[in-house]
Every structure is written in C-alpha cells, then in structure tokens.
N, C-alpha and C positions, 0 to 999 in steps of 0.2 A: 253356424258357419265357423270354420276353423281358420284362425289367422296364423301367419308365420311364427309369431311370438308363441302361441299355444303349441304349435308343432315343435318348435325348438325346446320348449319346456318339457314336453312329453318325451322327446328323444333323449334329453339329458338325464331324465330319470331312469332310462333303460340302462341297466348295468351291462347288458350283453350286446349293446348296439355297437356297430363298427365305429372307430374313432372319427372317421370322416363325416359321420352324421351328427356327432356331438358338437354343439355350438360352443365356442370358447369366448370368454369375456374379453373385451378390448381394454386398453390401458385405462381409459376414462371410467369404464364400468367397475374397475377394481375398487374405486373410492366411492361408489354409489351403491345404493341398495338395488339389487337386481334379483331375478329368480335364481341366479347362480351365486349370488353374494349376499349373505344375510346381513342384518344390521350389525351384528357383532364383528363379522369379518370386515365390513366397510369401516367400522370404527377403528379396528386394529390397524388397517392399512393407512388410515388418516393419521393415526398416532405415530406410526413409523415414519411417515413423511415429515411430520412436525419435528420429531426427534432428530431426524437426519438434517433438516434445515438448521435447527439450533446448533447441532454439533459442527456443521460446516461453517456457520457464522462465527462460532467461538474459535475454530481453527484459523480462519482468516484474520480475525482480530489479533490472535496471538502471534501470527506471522508478521503482520504489518505494524502493529502498535507497540507490543511489549518490548521489542529490542530497544526502541528509543526511550522507554521508561526505565529499563534496568541496566542497560549498558551505557554508562556515562563516564566521562573522564574530564577532569578539570586540570588545566596546565597553563603555565605562563610562557607565552611564545612571542617571538619577534617576527612580524610580517616581512617576508622578503620579496614577495611578488603577488599582485592581485591580477590574475589572468582568468577572470570570469565575467560573463555578461551580467549587466546590472539587472535585467529582466530576462527570465528564461523559463520555458516550459518544455521539457524534453519529451513529453508524450502528449498526445491529443487529450484535450480536456472535454469530457462528456461526449466525445466523438463529434463535437460541434466546432470548437476552436482548434486550429492546427498547432503543430509544434511551433515554437517561437523563441527567438533570442534577440536581444537588442544589438549585440556585437558578437563577432566570431572570435573565440579565444585564440591567441597566437600559438602557444606551445603546450597547452593543457590537454590532458586525456579527457575525453567525454564531450558531450554536446554543449553543456553549460559552462564548462571550465572549472578551475580549482583555485584555491587560495594556498599559496606556498608560505611556509614558515621555517624557522630553524629547527622545528620538531616534526617536519613532514608536511603533507598536504591534507586539506580537508575541503569539503564542498559546502556551498550555501544551500539553504532550502529553496525549493522551486517557487516561482511566482504563483500566487493563488489569488482568486477573486475574493475570497473571504479568509482572512488569517485568524484562525481560532485560538491558537496559542503560540507563544514564542515571538520572536522578532521577525519582521518580514525580510525577505531577501534584499529588497531595495535599501532598507535602513542599514542592514549589516554592510552591504557593499559601499554605501556612501560614507560610512564611518571608519572603515578600515584604511589605514594609511601605511604605506611602505616605510619600514624603518621604526615604526612604533611598536611598543610592547603592550600586549593585552593578556588579561586573564580570560581564557576561553573555556567554554563548556562545549564538548562535542559528544554526540550520542549516536547510538545505533551500531550495527555490525561494521567491521572494517579494522584496519590496522590501528593499534594504539599509537599515540603521538610520542615519539622518543627523540631526544636531541640527536641531530645529525641524520635523521631519517630522510631519504630522498622522496621525490614525488612518486605516487603510487596510483594504481587503478582501483584500489580497495580503500575507499575513504569514508570517514565518519562525517556526520552532518554537524555544521556549526549551529549551535542554539543561541549562544550569547557571547559577547566579547566586551569586557570592561577594560578601558585603557588604564595603563599604569605608567609611572615614570614621568618624563617630560611631556608626554602626549595627553595627559589628563585634562589640562586646561584647553587645548586646541580641539580635541575631539569630542569630549563628553561621553556620558554613559550610553551604552546600547542595550 
C-alpha cells in the first residue's frame, strides 16, 4: 500500500516531474529532519536561527543599555522647577498595568514631566516594580528642592546640560543628585 508520504518522496526524487507535483517543505519542516531535509541541513538551519537570535539580542542590548553606560555627564546645577509626577510609567508595563502618573505636569513636555535647572532640563527614571540599579524616581523626586544646588549625574542620549539652556524635548535621565551648599543638611544624599 502506498501512502501520500511515499508518493511525495518518490515524486520529489523525479528530476523531470512538473513543479506542481513536487512537495515543498513547510516552515516547521525546515528545522526538522524530513525526506526533503537531511540531518545536516536541519542542523544548519537551527544554527542560523540561533545565530540570528543572539545577534538580535546583542543589537537590542546595545540600543537600550549601552547609551546609559557610556554617555554620562556630571554637572553642578541649581534646580529652578520640579514639574514632574512623583510616580510615573509612560508606557504599559508587561501589557498588564496601564500607563500611570500620580500628578499631571503643568508646563512640561512629555507624559511624566521634567526637572528644570539653570543648565537645562532632564527627566527622572520611570517608576518600576523592581529597581535594579540607581536611585528610584520617588527618592529623587522627594529630595529635589527648588533653589538648591546639586551635583547631578545624567546619562543617555539627549542634549548636554549647559548653563542657560532652555527646556527641551531631548532630555537625559537623572541618575543621581548630591546636594551641595546650604541644602546639604536639609536634604541629605540621594
């Protein structure tokens, strides 16, 4: 008794058979051993898939994390306005929790608001459920006092802080702020 599988195998061996009679492998069969795909071909296809996934992961890490590691600026600034929500997530978290902010910024650009200083504006990190590194948004927001001077570290892509720079929509992320001058005793280190 001849099955469809045997018939397909025989038809595919025929070099002069019309193309419509030759069975083609499906996407899943490319990565499995089939009569059309030997062990060596299946292994090569699996290796290509792994190499692609590793390359894609490296690309995503370099786009998301490396700018905050290598683009850093330390500057001494005076805070002129804190127009940012204390808690804020500007995008959905794991597609479960919605966007959220504790207050609506009055004059800032963006969903979460900005911190203005004599050297330009910068943004606070977003609220997270698990803060793996750096200072949390809530701690930074609570410690920043208008009129006080801080030694700040900002990271990531965006405009450099320069004296007299106005508010911008291309802002770096505030990583830490250490009070200096008269505010040291009243604020404490962040």
